[in-house]
Backbone as numpy.savetxt, mean C-alpha at the origin, in Angstrom:
# Nx Ny Nz CAx CAy CAz Cx Cy Cz
2.53 7.87 -22.72 2.62 6.72 -21.82 2.65 7.20 -20.36
2.04 6.42 -19.50 2.04 6.71 -18.08 3.45 6.59 -17.51
3.88 7.62 -16.77 5.16 7.58 -16.08 4.89 7.61 -14.58
5.62 6.79 -13.84 5.49 6.72 -12.39 6.86 6.94 -11.77
6.97 7.94 -10.91 8.22 8.17 -10.20 8.13 7.53 -8.81
9.15 6.73 -8.46 9.19 6.14 -7.14 9.91 4.81 -7.14
10.58 4.53 -6.02 11.30 3.27 -5.87 10.31 2.13 -5.57
10.63 0.94 -6.04 9.69 -0.17 -5.92 9.53 -0.67 -4.50
10.44 -0.28 -3.57 10.34 -0.72 -2.19 9.48 0.21 -1.33
9.01 1.31 -1.89 8.13 2.22 -1.15 6.71 1.66 -1.14
6.11 1.52 0.05 4.77 0.95 0.12 3.76 1.84 -0.60
3.97 3.14 -0.61 3.04 4.02 -1.31 3.19 3.91 -2.83
4.40 3.70 -3.30 4.61 3.44 -4.72 4.01 2.08 -5.09
4.11 1.12 -4.18 3.56 -0.21 -4.43 2.06 -0.17 -4.66
1.35 0.70 -3.94 -0.10 0.84 -4.18 -0.37 1.22 -5.63
0.40 2.18 -6.12 0.21 2.66 -7.49 0.58 1.57 -8.49
1.71 0.93 -8.26 2.18 -0.07 -9.21 1.28 -1.31 -9.21
0.75 -1.67 -8.06 -0.22 -2.77 -8.01 -1.44 -2.41 -8.86
-1.90 -1.19 -8.75 -3.02 -0.73 -9.57 -2.68 -0.79 -11.05
-1.50 -0.29 -11.40 -1.04 -0.33 -12.79 -1.00 -1.78 -13.29
-0.50 -2.68 -12.44 -0.42 -4.09 -12.84 -1.79 -4.72 -13.02
-2.71 -4.45 -12.10 -4.07 -5.01 -12.23 -4.75 -4.53 -13.50
-4.50 -3.28 -13.86 -5.16 -2.70 -15.04 -4.40 -2.97 -16.33
-3.19 -3.52 -16.21 -2.40 -3.84 -17.40 -2.00 -2.61 -18.21
-1.64 -1.53 -17.52 -1.35 -0.27 -18.20 0.10 -0.20 -18.68
0.32 0.16 -19.93 1.69 0.45 -20.37 2.25 1.60 -19.54
3.48 1.47 -19.10 4.00 2.47 -18.20 5.52 2.45 -18.18
6.08 3.48 -17.60 7.51 3.54 -17.29 7.63 3.96 -15.84
8.32 3.15 -15.04 8.59 3.53 -13.66 10.01 4.06 -13.56
10.14 5.20 -12.93 11.44 5.88 -12.81 11.86 5.84 -11.35
12.98 5.21 -11.06 13.47 5.14 -9.68 13.72 6.54 -9.14
13.14 6.81 -7.98 13.34 8.10 -7.32 13.07 7.92 -5.85
13.78 8.69 -5.03 13.63 8.59 -3.59 14.51 7.52 -2.99
14.66 7.54 -1.67 15.50 6.55 -1.00 16.92 6.60 -1.53
17.51 5.44 -1.82 18.90 5.42 -2.28 19.09 6.04 -3.66
17.99 6.25 -4.40 18.09 6.80 -5.75 18.10 8.32 -5.75
17.64 8.92 -4.68 17.64 10.38 -4.60 16.77 11.01 -5.68
17.16 12.20 -6.09 16.47 12.89 -7.17 15.29 13.74 -6.75
14.92 13.67 -5.48 13.73 14.42 -5.04 14.01 15.90 -4.82
15.30 16.25 -4.73 15.64 17.64 -4.45 15.95 18.43 -5.72
15.73 17.82 -6.88 16.02 18.53 -8.12 14.89 19.50 -8.46
15.22 20.50 -9.24 14.20 21.46 -9.68 13.14 20.77 -10.52
13.56 19.81 -11.35 12.59 19.09 -12.19 11.57 18.34 -11.35
12.05 17.63 -10.33 11.10 16.89 -9.49 10.23 17.84 -8.68
10.79 18.94 -8.23 10.01 19.92 -7.49 8.85 20.47 -8.29
9.02 20.55 -9.61 7.91 21.00 -10.45 6.83 19.93 -10.54
7.20 18.67 -10.42 6.22 17.58 -10.43 5.48 17.50 -9.11
6.22 17.58 -8.00 5.60 17.50 -6.68 6.36 18.42 -5.73
5.77 19.56 -5.38 6.47 20.50 -4.50 6.72 19.95 -3.10
6.04 18.85 -2.74 6.28 18.19 -1.46 7.51 17.31 -1.49
8.01 17.02 -2.71 9.22 16.23 -2.92 9.09 14.82 -2.32
7.97 14.20 -2.59 7.70 12.84 -2.15 7.25 12.00 -3.33
7.44 10.69 -3.23 6.92 9.76 -4.22 5.74 9.00 -3.59
4.84 8.52 -4.45 4.85 8.49 -5.91 4.29 9.77 -6.53
4.66 9.95 -7.78 4.09 10.97 -8.66 3.87 10.31 -10.01
2.78 10.68 -10.69 2.58 10.18 -12.04 2.46 11.35 -13.02
2.80 11.06 -14.27 2.51 11.94 -15.39 1.81 11.09 -16.42
0.52 11.34 -16.61 -0.28 10.57 -17.56 -0.59 11.47 -18.75
0.31 11.42 -19.73 0.14 12.25 -20.94 -0.04 13.73 -20.58
0.79 14.21 -19.66 0.78 15.62 -19.31 -0.02 15.95 -18.06
-0.81 15.00 -17.57 -1.55 15.22 -16.33 -0.72 14.70 -15.17
-0.28 15.59 -14.30 0.59 15.24 -13.18 -0.24 15.14 -11.91
0.01 14.08 -11.15 -0.77 13.85 -9.92 0.12 13.23 -8.88
-0.01 13.69 -7.62 0.70 13.07 -6.50 -0.29 12.70 -5.42
0.19 12.00 -4.40 -0.57 11.35 -3.32 -1.10 9.99 -3.81
-0.62 8.94 -3.15 -0.84 7.58 -3.66 -2.30 7.22 -3.79
-3.14 7.55 -2.80 -4.54 7.17 -2.88 -5.27 7.94 -3.97
-4.90 9.20 -4.17 -5.49 9.97 -5.27 -5.11 9.35 -6.61
-3.86 8.91 -6.74 -3.41 8.29 -7.98 -4.15 6.98 -8.22
-4.27 6.15 -7.18 -4.97 4.87 -7.32 -6.41 5.10 -7.77
-7.10 6.04 -7.12 -8.50 6.32 -7.48 -8.60 6.83 -8.92
-7.69 7.71 -9.30 -7.71 8.27 -10.65 -7.52 7.17 -11.70
-6.49 6.36 -11.53 -6.23 5.31 -12.52 -7.39 4.33 -12.60
-7.96 3.99 -11.44 -9.09 3.05 -11.43 -10.31 3.67 -12.09
-10.55 4.96 -11.86 -11.70 5.62 -12.46 -11.57 5.73 -13.97
-10.36 5.99 -14.45 -10.13 6.16 -15.88 -10.09 4.82 -16.61
-9.46 3.83 -15.98 -9.18 2.58 -16.70 -9.91 1.36 -16.12
-10.53 1.50 -14.94 -11.10 0.31 -14.30 -12.52 0.49 -13.82
-13.33 1.27 -14.55 -14.71 1.49 -14.13 -15.45 0.16 -14.03
-16.12 -0.05 -12.91 -16.85 -1.29 -12.69 -15.97 -2.43 -12.25
-14.67 -2.21 -12.22 -13.72 -3.23 -11.78 -13.03 -2.71 -10.53
-11.80 -2.23 -10.66 -11.13 -1.67 -9.48 -11.89 -0.47 -8.94
-12.47 0.31 -9.84 -13.34 1.40 -9.39 -14.74 0.84 -9.29
-15.21 0.64 -8.08 -16.49 -0.03 -7.86 -17.62 0.70 -8.59
-18.60 -0.05 -9.05 -19.73 0.52 -9.78 -20.73 1.15 -8.81
-21.19 2.36 -9.13 -22.21 3.00 -8.33 -21.62 3.89 -7.26
-22.31 4.99 -6.99 -21.80 5.98 -6.04 -21.62 5.40 -4.64
-22.56 4.58 -4.18 -22.45 4.05 -2.83 -21.29 3.08 -2.70
-21.09 2.23 -3.70 -19.97 1.30 -3.65 -18.64 2.03 -3.74
-18.59 3.08 -4.56 -17.34 3.87 -4.62 -17.07 4.56 -3.29
-18.13 5.03 -2.65 -17.95 5.66 -1.34 -17.45 4.65 -0.32
-17.96 3.43 -0.37 -17.49 2.40 0.55 -16.03 2.04 0.27
-15.66 1.99 -1.00 -14.26 1.74 -1.33 -13.37 2.85 -0.78
-13.82 4.10 -0.93 -13.07 5.23 -0.37 -12.97 5.11 1.15
-14.07 4.70 1.77 -14.08 4.54 3.23 -12.98 3.60 3.69
-12.84 2.45 3.02 -11.85 1.46 3.44 -10.43 1.91 3.09
-10.27 2.67 1.99 -8.95 3.23 1.70 -8.52 4.19 2.82
-9.44 5.04 3.23 -9.12 6.00 4.28 -8.93 5.30 5.62
-9.70 4.27 5.86 -9.54 3.48 7.09 -8.13 2.90 7.16
-7.65 2.39 6.06 -6.29 1.83 6.04 -5.27 2.89 6.43
-5.45 4.11 5.92 -4.51 5.19 6.23 -4.61 5.65 7.67
-5.82 5.74 8.18 -5.98 6.30 9.53 -5.84 5.26 10.63
-6.20 4.01 10.35 -6.23 2.98 11.38 -5.03 2.02 11.35
-4.42 1.84 10.19 -3.37 0.82 10.07 -1.99 1.37 9.72
-1.95 2.37 8.85 -0.68 2.77 8.25 0.37 3.14 9.28
0.01 3.98 10.22 1.01 4.46 11.18 1.60 3.32 11.99
0.74 2.43 12.49 1.24 1.33 13.30 2.10 0.37 12.48
1.63 0.00 11.29 2.34 -1.01 10.50 3.62 -0.46 9.89
3.56 0.73 9.33 4.72 1.27 8.62 5.63 2.07 9.55
5.09 3.07 10.23 5.95 3.95 11.02 6.48 3.28 12.28
5.67 2.46 12.94 6.13 1.87 14.20 6.71 0.48 13.99
5.97 -0.43 13.36 6.45 -1.80 13.23 7.57 -1.93 12.20
7.32 -1.48 10.98 8.33 -1.66 9.93 9.58 -0.84 10.23
9.41 0.43 10.51 10.59 1.25 10.79 11.28 0.80 12.08
10.49 0.37 13.06 11.08 -0.05 14.33 11.84 -1.35 14.25
11.40 -2.26 13.39 12.04 -3.58 13.30 13.06 -3.70 12.18
12.89 -2.93 11.11 13.76 -3.05 9.95 14.73 -1.89 9.83
14.29 -0.71 10.22 15.09 0.49 10.01 15.71 1.05 11.29
15.61 0.28 12.37 16.16 0.71 13.65 17.00 -0.43 14.25
18.24 -0.16 14.66 19.02 -1.21 15.32 18.29 -1.72 16.57
18.42 -3.01 16.83 17.70 -3.62 17.96 17.98 -2.89 19.27
19.19 -2.42 19.45 19.55 -1.75 20.71 18.82 -0.42 20.89
18.33 0.15 19.80 17.70 1.47 19.86 16.17 1.40 19.75
15.61 0.21 19.69 14.17 0.08 19.48 13.36 0.51 20.70
12.19 1.05 20.42 11.20 1.30 21.46 10.31 0.06 21.52
10.71 -0.89 22.33 10.02 -2.19 22.36 8.58 -2.04 22.79
8.33 -1.18 23.77 6.96 -0.99 24.25 6.06 -0.45 23.15
6.58 0.49 22.36 5.79 1.06 21.27 5.53 0.01 20.19
6.51 -0.83 19.90 6.33 -1.89 18.91 5.29 -2.89 19.37
5.36 -3.29 20.62 4.38 -4.24 21.14 2.97 -3.65 21.12
2.86 -2.40 21.50 1.54 -1.74 21.50 0.99 -1.62 20.08
1.85 -1.31 19.12 1.41 -1.16 17.74 0.95 -2.49 17.16
1.66 -3.57 17.48 1.27 -4.89 17.00 -0.10 -5.27 17.56
-0.30 -5.00 18.83 -1.59 -5.31 19.47 -2.71 -4.48 18.85
-2.45 -3.20 18.64 -3.45 -2.30 18.09 -3.80 -2.68 16.65
-2.79 -3.01 15.85 -3.04 -3.40 14.46 -3.90 -4.66 14.40
-3.59 -5.62 15.26 -4.39 -6.84 15.29 -5.84 -6.57 15.66
-6.05 -5.70 16.63 -7.42 -5.35 17.04 -8.16 -4.64 15.92
-7.47 -3.78 15.22 -8.13 -3.05 14.13 -8.40 -3.94 12.93
-7.52 -4.88 12.69 -7.76 -5.82 11.59 -8.96 -6.73 11.88
-9.33 -6.86 13.14 -10.54 -7.61 13.45 -11.78 -6.94 12.85
-11.74 -5.62 12.70 -12.82 -4.89 12.03 -12.90 -5.31 10.57
-11.74 -5.40 9.92 -11.70 -5.86 8.54 -12.12 -7.32 8.43
-11.75 -8.12 9.41 -12.13 -9.53 9.42 -13.65 -9.68 9.37
-14.34 -8.86 10.14 -15.80 -8.90 10.14 -16.36 -8.49 8.78
-15.76 -7.48 8.16 -16.22 -7.03 6.85 -16.04 -8.12 5.80
-15.00 -8.91 5.93 -14.68 -9.94 4.93 -15.52 -11.21 5.08
-16.30 -11.31 6.12 -17.12 -12.52 6.30 -18.04 -12.71 5.10
-17.92 -13.85 4.45 -18.75 -14.15 3.29 -18.33 -13.45 2.01
-17.19 -12.75 2.02 -16.72 -12.03 0.85 -15.31 -12.49 0.48
-15.03 -12.55 -0.81 -13.68 -12.85 -1.26 -12.76 -11.65 -1.12
-13.33 -10.47 -1.38 -12.59 -9.23 -1.26 -13.41 -8.26 -0.42
-12.90 -7.09 -0.15 -13.51 -6.23 0.86 -14.95 -5.84 0.52
-15.22 -5.61 -0.75 -16.58 -5.23 -1.13 -17.36 -6.32 -1.84
-16.74 -7.46 -2.08 -17.49 -8.50 -2.79 -16.61 -9.52 -3.45
-16.96 -9.86 -4.68 -16.30 -10.98 -5.37 -15.07 -10.58 -6.15
-14.80 -9.30 -6.30 -13.61 -8.87 -7.02 -12.93 -7.73 -6.29
-11.64 -7.57 -6.49 -10.92 -6.52 -5.77 -11.28 -5.14 -6.30
-11.23 -4.16 -5.41 -11.41 -2.76 -5.76 -10.27 -1.97 -5.13
-10.36 -0.66 -5.26 -9.33 0.18 -4.64 -9.32 0.00 -3.13
-10.42 -0.45 -2.55 -10.43 -0.74 -1.11 -9.38 -1.79 -0.76
-9.28 -2.83 -1.58 -8.30 -3.89 -1.33 -6.88 -3.38 -1.53
-6.71 -2.45 -2.47 -5.37 -1.91 -2.70 -4.94 -1.07 -1.50
-5.83 -0.23 -1.00 -5.49 0.59 0.15 -5.11 -0.23 1.37
-5.89 -1.28 1.64 -5.63 -2.13 2.81 -4.56 -3.18 2.52
-4.68 -3.83 1.37 -3.82 -4.97 1.06 -2.37 -4.61 0.84
-2.10 -3.37 0.44 -0.71 -2.96 0.23 0.10 -2.99 1.52
-0.58 -2.93 2.66 0.11 -2.98 3.95 0.31 -4.40 4.46
-0.42 -5.36 3.89 -0.50 -6.68 4.50 0.75 -7.54 4.29
1.48 -7.31 3.22 2.70 -8.12 3.02 3.69 -7.84 4.14
3.88 -6.58 4.48 4.81 -6.26 5.56 4.25 -6.72 6.90
2.98 -6.46 7.13 2.37 -6.90 8.39 2.51 -8.41 8.56
2.33 -9.16 7.49 2.30 -10.62 7.58 3.68 -11.25 7.62
4.72 -10.49 7.29 6.07 -11.07 7.24 7.00 -10.52 8.31
6.59 -9.48 9.03 7.40 -8.99 10.14 7.32 -9.95 11.33
8.35 -9.94 12.14 8.41 -10.83 13.30 7.64 -10.20 14.46
6.32 -10.35 14.39 5.43 -9.79 15.42 4.34 -10.81 15.73
3.73 -10.72 16.90 2.56 -11.57 17.17 1.35 -11.05 16.40
0.59 -11.99 15.85 -0.61 -11.63 15.10 -1.77 -12.50 15.57
-2.94 -11.92 15.79 -4.10 -12.73 16.17 -4.57 -13.57 15.00
-5.23 -14.67 15.30 -5.82 -15.50 14.25 -7.10 -14.84 13.76
-7.07 -14.38 12.54 -8.22 -13.74 11.90 -8.45 -14.47 10.58
-9.31 -15.46 10.60 -9.45 -16.37 9.46 -9.84 -15.69 8.17
-10.75 -14.72 8.24 -11.19 -14.06 7.02 -10.08 -13.19 6.43
-9.36 -12.48 7.29 -8.23 -11.68 6.82 -7.14 -12.57 6.23
-6.87 -13.69 6.88 -5.83 -14.59 6.39 -6.20 -15.17 5.02
-7.46 -15.54 4.84 -7.90 -16.08 3.54 -7.84 -15.01 2.46
-8.26 -13.80 2.81 -8.20 -12.68 1.87 -6.75 -12.38 1.47
-5.87 -12.34 2.46 -4.46 -12.09 2.15 -3.89 -13.18 1.26
-4.26 -14.43 1.50 -3.81 -15.52 0.65 -4.28 -15.31 -0.79
-5.52 -14.86 -0.97 -6.01 -14.58 -2.32 -5.21 -13.47 -2.97
-4.85 -12.45 -2.20 -4.04 -11.37 -2.75 -2.69 -11.90 -3.23
-2.08 -12.76 -2.43 -0.74 -13.26 -2.79 -0.77 -14.14 -4.04
-1.93 -14.58 -4.44 -2.06 -15.39 -5.65 -2.25 -14.55 -6.91
-2.41 -13.25 -6.74 -2.59 -12.35 -7.88 -1.22 -11.91 -8.39
-1.01 -12.01 -9.70 0.30 -11.71 -10.26 0.72 -10.26 -9.98
-0.22 -9.33 -10.10 0.13 -7.93 -9.88 0.58 -7.70 -8.45
-0.01 -8.41 -7.51 0.40 -8.30 -6.10 1.80 -8.90 -5.92
2.02 -10.05 -6.53 3.34 -10.68 -6.44 4.42 -9.77 -7.02
4.12 -9.17 -8.17 5.12 -8.36 -8.88 5.42 -7.04 -8.18
4.41 -6.44 -7.54 4.58 -5.05 -7.10 4.48 -4.83 -5.60
3.96 -5.79 -4.85 3.84 -5.62 -3.40 4.74 -6.58 -2.64
4.85 -7.80 -3.11 5.66 -8.80 -2.42 7.13 -8.63 -2.79
7.66 -7.45 -2.45 9.03 -7.08 -2.77 9.90 -7.31 -1.53
10.95 -8.06 -1.70 11.85 -8.35 -0.59 12.41 -7.04 -0.03
12.21 -6.80 1.25 12.65 -5.56 1.86 13.89 -5.75 2.73
14.51 -6.92 2.66 15.64 -7.16 3.56 16.83 -6.25 3.29
16.95 -5.77 2.08 18.04 -4.83 1.77 17.86 -3.50 2.48
16.65 -3.25 2.97 16.37 -2.02 3.70 16.72 -2.14 5.18
17.02 -3.36 5.63 17.33 -3.59 7.05 18.68 -2.94 7.39
18.69 -2.13 8.43 19.92 -1.47 8.83 20.78 -2.42 9.66
22.08 -2.17 9.73 22.94 -3.03 10.55 22.44 -3.07 12.00
22.38 -4.27 12.56 21.96 -4.42 13.94 20.47 -4.56 14.14
19.71 -4.46 13.05 18.25 -4.58 13.17 17.84 -6.05 13.21
């Protein structure tokens, strides 16, 4: 059986679990990291020498790095579905996964989420938060153009491209920040929120992560 190490509130674990949910894979998720600890044990170090989550063990095959795990699970269990059919479509899906990491992740997770939820208000870098919100909105306009005439990033059904980008959207859409009106992105995000796997594994209440004074 597939085993997944990682806490359900980690956005990188959420990418993997959303994939698992979409594919309907039997699995066991093991809480690790954050308040659960366990990353400094010798056993976990053998799974991932970087001591980060997520990590999977799929019948003896161990893999870390969330995007690598998502691609692997989709390729093994979701050919023609989450793993887009054809080399060019798979390359485009990879392109959008990497775009999410290089263009969105730092601003949404490291600056906005950590700045607003994990930092007391008195200690916030307000200028950095404002700049990150503006930058994220501008970059999402690129995605908005891609979504014109499409239900999902590459077409009529979700692929790993949507997982890479969409896993960030719940936090982006629920943080107290200004957001530009991007009709295609908003419609796409609404479609994501209607998917059970997204509801179960990405739309996780993060208020318990809020530090005092935030």
